[in-house]
C-alpha positions in Angstrom: -15.0 -1.7 -3.8 -15.9 1.2 -5.7 -14.1 2.5 -8.7 -12.7 5.7 -7.0 -11.4 3.5 -4.2 -9.1 1.3 -6.7 -7.6 4.0 -8.4 -4.1 4.7 -7.4 -1.1 6.6 -7.9 2.3 4.4 -7.5 3.8 7.4 -5.4 3.3 4.9 -3.0 3.5 4.7 0.9 5.0 2.0 3.3 8.0 0.2 3.5 7.8 -3.5 2.4 8.4 -5.8 5.5 7.5 -8.8 3.5 10.6 -11.2 2.5 12.8 -7.9 2.3 15.7 -8.6 -0.4 18.9 -10.1 1.1 21.7 -7.9 1.3 19.4 -4.5 2.1 18.7 -5.3 5.6 22.0 -3.4 6.9 21.4 -1.5 10.0 22.9 2.4 10.2 25.6 3.1 12.4 23.9 6.7 12.6 24.2 6.5 16.5 20.8 8.9 16.7 18.2 6.2 17.9 18.2 3.7 20.7 19.2 0.1 19.1 17.1 -2.0 21.8 13.8 -3.2 20.6 11.8 -1.9 23.6 11.2 2.0 24.1 13.7 4.1 25.8 11.1 5.7 28.0 7.6 4.8 28.5 5.9 7.9 27.8 5.9 10.4 24.4 4.1 13.5 24.1 3.8 12.5 20.3 4.1 8.8 19.1 3.8 7.8 15.8 3.1 4.0 14.4 4.8 3.3 11.3 7.8 4.3 9.4 6.8 4.7 6.0 6.0 7.9 3.9 3.3 9.1 6.4 5.1 8.0 9.7 8.7 9.5 9.2 7.0 12.6 7.4 4.6 13.4 10.1 7.6 12.6 12.9 9.8 15.1 11.2 7.0 17.9 11.6 6.3 16.7 15.0 9.7 17.0 16.0 9.5 20.6 14.8 6.6 21.3 17.2 7.5 19.4 20.1 11.3 18.5 20.0 13.0 15.6 19.2 13.0 14.0 22.5 9.4 14.0 22.9 8.4 11.8 19.7 9.1 8.4 19.2 8.3 6.3 15.8 7.1 2.5 16.3 8.6 0.4 13.3 10.1 -3.1 13.1 11.8 -2.6 9.5 15.5 -2.0 9.0 14.8 -0.8 5.4 12.8 2.1 4.0 11.7 1.5 0.4 10.7 4.1 -2.2 8.1 1.7 -3.5 7.1 3.9 -6.9 9.9 3.1 -8.5 9.1 -0.6 -8.5 7.0 -0.2 -11.5 10.2 1.2 -13.5 12.4 -1.9 -11.8 10.0 -4.4 -12.9 10.1 -3.0 -16.5 14.0 -2.9 -16.4 14.3 1.0 -16.3 15.5 1.4 -12.7 17.5 -0.6 -10.2 16.2 -1.9 -7.2 18.9 -0.6 -5.0 18.0 2.9 -6.1 14.9 2.2 -4.1 15.9 1.4 -0.7 17.7 3.1 2.2 18.5 2.0 5.7 15.5 3.3 7.9 18.0 5.0 10.5 19.0 7.3 7.5 15.3 8.5 7.1 14.4 8.9 10.8 14.5 12.4 12.0 17.7 13.1 13.8 17.0 12.7 17.5 13.5 11.2 17.3 13.5 7.8 19.2 13.2 5.0 16.9 11.6 2.1 18.6 12.4 -1.1 16.6 9.4 -3.1 17.6 6.1 -4.1 16.2 2.6 -2.8 17.8 0.7 -5.7 19.1 -2.5 -3.6 20.5 -3.8 -0.1 20.9 -5.6 0.8 23.7 -6.9 4.3 23.3 -8.9 4.6 26.3 -5.7 4.4 28.3 -3.8 6.4 26.1 -1.2 3.8 25.1 -0.3 1.0 22.8 1.3 -2.5 23.5 4.3 -3.6 21.8 6.3 -7.0 21.8 7.6 -8.5 24.7 4.3 -6.8 26.7 6.2 -3.5 26.8 3.6 -0.5 27.1 4.1 2.7 25.5 1.8 6.1 26.7 1.3 9.3 24.5 -0.3 12.5 24.4 -1.1 12.3 20.8 -0.8 9.3 18.6 -0.5 9.4 14.7 -1.4 5.9 13.1 0.7 5.4 10.1 0.5 1.5 9.7 -0.1 1.4 5.9 -1.7 -1.8 4.2 -0.9 -5.6 4.5 -0.3 -7.6 1.5 -1.9 -11.1 1.3 -0.2 -13.1 -1.5 -1.3 -16.1 0.8 -5.0 -15.7 -0.2 -4.3 -16.8 -3.8 -3.9 -20.7 -3.8 -0.3 -21.6 -5.0 1.0 -18.4 -3.4 3.6 -17.3 -2.3 5.6 -20.4 -2.7 4.7 -20.1 -6.7 7.3 -17.3 -6.9 9.9 -19.8 -6.5 9.1 -20.9 -10.3 10.0 -18.6 -13.4 7.6 -16.6 -15.5 5.8 -14.8 -12.6 6.7 -11.6 -10.6 4.8 -9.1 -8.6 5.9 -5.1 -8.3 4.6 -5.2 -5.0 7.5 -6.8 -2.9 11.2 -6.3 -3.0 11.3 -10.0 -3.3 9.8 -10.5 -6.2 9.8 -7.3 -8.5 13.2 -8.4 -9.9 11.3 -11.4 -11.1 8.8 -9.3 -13.0 11.8 -8.3 -15.1 13.2 -11.7 -15.7 10.2 -13.1 -16.7 9.8 -10.1 -19.1 13.1 -10.7 -20.5 12.4 -14.4 -21.0 9.1 -13.8 -22.5 9.1 -16.1 -26.0 5.4 -16.5 -26.9 2.0 -16.5 -25.3 -0.1 -15.0 -22.9 1.0 -12.0 -20.6 -1.5 -11.3 -17.8 -1.3 -8.8 -15.5 -3.9 -9.0 -12.3 -5.9 -6.8 -10.3 -7.5 -8.0 -7.0 -11.1 -7.9 -5.5 -9.9 -5.5 -2.3 -8.6 -2.3 -1.5 -5.0 -1.8 -2.8 -2.2 0.6 -3.0 -0.5 1.7 -5.8 -3.7 0.6 -8.0 -2.1 2.0 -11.0 1.0 -0.2 -10.7 -0.7 -3.1 -12.6 -1.6 -1.1 -15.7 1.9 0.5 -15.7 3.7 -2.8 -15.7 1.5 -3.8 -18.5 2.4 -0.9 -20.6 6.0 -1.0 -20.2 6.1 -4.9 -20.9 4.1 -4.1 -24.4 6.9 -1.3 -25.1 9.5 -3.8 -24.2 8.1 -6.5 -26.2 7.8 -4.2 -29.2 11.1 -3.1 -29.0 12.6 -6.7 -29.1 10.6 -7.9 -31.8 8.2 -10.1 -29.6 5.1 -8.0 -29.6 3.4 -10.2 -32.6 4.0 -13.4 -30.6 2.3 -12.0 -27.4 -1.3 -11.7 -26.2 -1.2 -9.4 -23.5 -4.4 -9.1 -21.3 -5.5 -7.0 -18.2 -7.5 -9.3 -16.0 -9.2 -6.9 -13.5 -11.7 -7.6 -10.7 -12.9 -4.2 -11.2 -16.0 -2.9 -14.1 -13.9 0.0 -15.3 -10.0 0.5 -16.2 -10.2 3.7 -14.1 -12.2 5.6 -11.8 -11.9 8.9 -13.0 -13.5 9.3 -16.7 -11.2 11.8 -18.3 -8.2 9.6 -17.6 -10.0 6.2 -18.3 -11.1 7.3 -21.8 -7.2 8.3 -22.2 -6.4 5.0 -21.4 -9.1 3.0 -23.5 -7.6 4.9 -26.5 -3.9 3.6 -25.4 -5.5 0.1 -25.1 -7.2 0.2 -28.1 -4.4 1.3 -30.1 -1.8 -1.3 -28.5 -4.1 -4.2 -29.2 -4.3 -5.0 -25.4 -7.2 -7.1 -23.9 -9.3 -6.3 -20.9 -11.3 -8.9 -19.1 -13.5 -6.8 -16.3 -14.7 -8.7 -13.1 -11.9 -11.2 -13.2 -10.6 -11.9 -10.0 -7.4 -14.3 -9.5 -7.9 -17.3 -7.0 -5.2 -19.6 -8.0 -1.9 -19.9 -9.6 -0.5 -23.4 -10.6 3.0 -22.2 -11.3 4.3 -25.8 -12.1 2.1 -25.8 -14.9 2.0 -21.8 -15.7 -1.6 -21.7 -15.4 -3.6 -19.0 -13.7 -7.3 -19.4 -12.5 -9.6 -16.5 -12.0 -13.3 -16.2 -10.6 -15.8 -14.4 -13.1 -17.1 -12.0 -10.4 -20.0 -11.9 -12.6 -21.0 -15.6 -12.1 -20.3 -16.7 -9.0 -18.4 -20.1 -8.7 -17.5 -19.8 -12.6 -13.8 -20.1 -13.0 -11.5 -19.9 -16.0 -7.9 -21.2 -16.3 -5.5 -19.2 -18.2 -2.3 -20.6 -20.0 0.7 -18.0 -19.1 4.1 -17.1 -20.5 4.2 -14.3 -18.0 2.1 -13.2 -15.1 2.1 -10.4 -12.8 0.3 -10.5 -9.3 -1.1 -7.8 -7.6 -2.0 -9.3 -4.3 -5.0 -9.0 -2.1 -4.4 -6.8 0.7 -6.1 -5.3 3.6 -5.6 -3.4 7.1 -2.8 -4.4 9.2 -4.0 -7.4 11.6 -3.2 -5.2 14.7 -6.0 -2.8 13.4 -8.8 -5.4 12.9 -11.4 -5.4 15.6 -9.3 -2.5 17.2 -11.1 0.4 19.3 -9.8 3.0 16.7 -11.1 1.2 13.6 -14.1 0.7 11.7 -15.8 -2.2 11.0 -13.5 -3.1 8.2 -10.5 -2.8 10.4 -9.5 0.7 8.6 -8.8 3.7 11.1 -12.1 5.8 11.5 -11.2 9.6 10.6 -12.9 12.4 9.6 -12.2 12.5 6.2 -11.5 16.6 6.1 -9.5 17.0 9.3 -8.0 13.3 9.7 -8.6 13.4 13.2 -10.2 10.4 14.8 -14.0 10.4 15.1 -13.9 9.1 18.6 -10.7 10.0 19.9 -9.8 13.4 19.4 -5.9 13.0 20.3 -5.8 10.2 18.0 -4.9 10.6 14.1 -4.3 8.7 11.0 -2.8 9.2 7.7 -2.0 7.2 4.5 -3.2 3.4 3.8 -4.4 2.1 6.9 -6.9 4.8 6.9 -10.7 5.0 5.9 -10.3 8.1 4.0 -12.6 7.4 0.7 -9.5 8.2 -1.5 -6.8 6.4 -3.3 -4.1 4.7 -0.9 -1.1 6.4 -2.1 2.0 8.7 -1.0 0.6 11.3 -3.3 -2.0 11.4 -1.0 0.2 11.4 1.9 1.8 14.4 0.8 -1.4 16.2 0.9 -2.5 14.5 3.9 0.4 15.4 5.7 0.2 19.0 5.4 -3.4 19.2 6.6 -2.5 17.0 9.6 0.1 19.2 10.6 -2.3 21.9 10.9 -4.8 19.7 12.3 -2.7 18.6 15.2 -1.2 22.3 15.7 -4.8 23.8 16.5 -5.7 20.6 18.6 -2.4 21.2 20.8 -3.6 24.7 21.1 -7.3 23.3 22.4 -8.7 24.9 19.1 -10.9 23.3 16.5 -9.3 21.9 13.2 -10.1 24.1 10.4 -7.9 22.8 7.3 -9.8 20.6 5.2 -8.2 17.7 3.1 -10.0 17.4 -0.1 -8.9 13.9 -1.1 -6.2 15.1 -3.1 -4.3 12.2 -5.0 -2.2 11.5 -8.0 -1.4 8.6 -10.5 1.5 9.1 -12.8 0.2 6.5 -15.2 3.4 5.0 -17.2 2.5 4.3 -20.7 5.8 3.6 -22.2 9.3 4.3 -21.4 9.1 7.7 -21.9 5.2 8.3 -21.5 3.1 9.3 -18.6 -0.5 10.2 -17.9 -0.4 12.4 -15.2 -3.9 11.7 -13.1 -4.9 14.1 -10.2 -8.1 14.2 -8.9 -10.4 14.7 -5.3 -12.7 12.6 -3.5 -15.4 13.1 -5.8 -13.3 11.7 -8.7 -12.7 15.2 -10.4 -10.0 16.1 -12.1 -7.8 18.5 -9.7 -4.7 19.0 -12.1 -1.6 20.9 -11.2 -0.3 22.1 -14.4 -2.0 24.4 -17.0 -2.1 21.4 -19.7 -4.3 18.4 -20.6 -2.7 15.8 -18.3 -4.7 13.3 -20.2 -2.2 13.4 -22.8 0.8 11.3 -22.8 3.8 13.4 -22.1 7.7 12.9 -22.1 7.8 15.7 -19.6 5.5 13.9 -17.0 7.8 10.7 -17.5 11.0 12.5 -16.2 9.1 14.2 -13.3 8.1 10.8 -12.2 11.2 8.8 -13.1 13.7 11.7 -11.9 12.1 14.5 -10.1 9.8 12.4 -7.8 12.2 10.4 -6.2 14.2 13.5 -5.3 11.3 15.2 -4.0 10.2 12.2 -1.8 13.7 11.8 -0.1 14.5 15.4 0.3 11.1 17.1 1.0 8.3 14.8 1.9 10.3 12.3 4.1 11.6 15.6 5.8 8.2 17.3 6.4 8.9 20.1 4.3 6.3 19.0 1.5 2.6 19.2 1.9 1.4 18.1 -2.1 1.0 20.1 -5.0 -1.6 22.6 -3.8 0.8 25.7 -3.6 2.3 24.9 -7.0 -1.3 24.7 -8.4 -2.5 27.8 -7.0 0.7 29.6 -8.2 0.3 28.0 -11.9 -3.4 29.4 -11.8 -2.4 32.5 -10.5 0.1 33.1 -13.4 -2.6 32.6 -16.0 -5.0 35.2 -14.6 
C-alpha cells in the first residue's frame, strides 16, 4: 500500500454495521420511507447502494434532479453514525450518543429506503439483487457501499474485546472501551496499531495516541507510560509537510514509533500483542500492554469482490477524475468502496459529491463529463484536547490548503473546527447534498489575498 493511500481524515464515511451499540438501534417513525425489507418498486431511475455519507449525500442531490419517487437507497443499517467524532469519544472528549442518529432521520424525505442488503450486482442487465432474491432495476446506479472492517483477521479478535485494557475507535461497540482502557491505565506500554491494508480514517490511530498522551500527562501518569505507535507503514504520514510536523510532535512528547510492524494476534487474557516484522518475513515480536488500541484490517465489501463493477482487488473501478465507471457509463461510485487513489475519508466524499453531481447531470443529458476531481481530502490531525494540525492534500500528496495560514502548525482554532463546526456541517449540509467540499471557500480566501 502506498503511503498516500494510507493517509486519511477522520471526517469519515460509512455508518458502522458491526456490533451496533445496544440501545442505538431505534427505528424512526417518520413515516417517510417504506418499512418493508423489499423494494416498493422493482425499478428506479437512480438507485443508490449504501446509506453512509456518500450515499445519503448523493440521494439528496439526485432527489432534486429526478424527484424523490424516482430515487431509492439500499441500506440495512438502522443507525447512521458520524464516525469522525469517535476519536474524541475514545479520548473522553465527546459522548458516543452524539455521533448517532436514526437512519430514517437522515434519509432524504420521500426517497425510498430499501431496508435490505445488496447480494449481487449485474450491470450488464442494469439491476442488482437483494436479500430474499429481490431484483431491483435502475437507469443509473451509484455505488457507495463503504469499506468492511475485519477484526477477525487478527487472531484473538473480536472476542478479545471482552477483556479489559483493549479498545478500538473503529466501531460503536468498542470505542467506549478505548476510553475505559485509558482511564484505567496504571503503568506499562500503551500501544496503538496501524494495519497492513487500506483503511478509512487512517489519521485516527495517531490521534488517539496523542490524546492518550495528553490525558496521561493531565492525570500524572505519563512518567509511568511507554507510548508507542506500531505501524505497518514505513512513514508516519504520506505528505512531507505534515509528516515533518508530526515527527516534531512525536519527538517533543517522547513517543516511540515502530515502522513495518503489523498486528497479527492479540492474547487479551495475557495482555500480549503479537506483531509481524514486515522487513523480516516470519519474524514476530511480542509486546506486553497495559493499553491497546486496535485499528482493524479493512477491505472492500464482500459483494464487490469478483463483481463486474470492481477491479482485481475488489474496489469499484472508476475514472479518477469524473467518478464514472470505466466500463459501464451509467454506473458511478463514491467514497471508501472505490479505487480512487486518494484517502478514504468523508472529507474526500464531500469533494467527490460535488464532482459526481455534475458528472451525472451531464451524462443524463448525453453529454461528456467535464468537471474533474483532483483527489482532495483532508485530515484534521488531533494532537491534543485543544490542538489540531489540519492536513489537506490532493492526488499527488501535495498540500491543497483552504486557509491562508501554515496549516502544519498545531492550532486551537482548527480543533474547534473539527470538534464543533464539522459535525454541524456534516449533518446539515453534506448529508443534505448542499456541500461539495471546501473548494469555493479556498477560492474566496485566496482571492481575498490578491
